[in-house]
Steps between C-alpha positions, in 0.01 A plus 500: 500500500623850417540780746261787430627856484324825588346523153339154535735347241757226565806639675803292395804472722739506205537714191372365173607548141327736262477236225236276658743208526769376735807287433663298777874526439642297786362271767752275670458282806777351708526126435437437870173700485358342186196271498355672806246713313676833552551569129144400416363730770725785386396476134129465581508802732691708244252414224209578733648843577565569133136412421384738773699771321324426171790314338358264240810291423787368706783333308803307617819418317586151618751221452408149390592389852247738660223457240304245706494737799358785291241274341403375848426856616281571197726630225497342157777458245463700180641409161733792448678774687747737339783661693724776369856505628659831408 
C-alpha cells in the first residue's frame, strides 16, 4: 500500500524517473544471504513503490545465472535488448 501525501495522491519515499520506466542496474546479494527471500522481498517492494509513483515499466538487465531469480519475482525475458557502448 502507498503512503498518501497531503494532496491525497501516493507519496513515494524515493524519486522516480520522468520517462515512466525504471531500470534496475545492480542487485547483488552476499552468497551467505542468498535463498533467504531477501532479494525477492527487495525487488517486490521496489516494484510496488515504483507502481505507487505511476511507473508503468520496470526493467532489469540480468545475467543467465540470475535469470531464474528474475523470472521467479515476476519479470519475463524479452527477445531483444540493444546496448550502446560508446
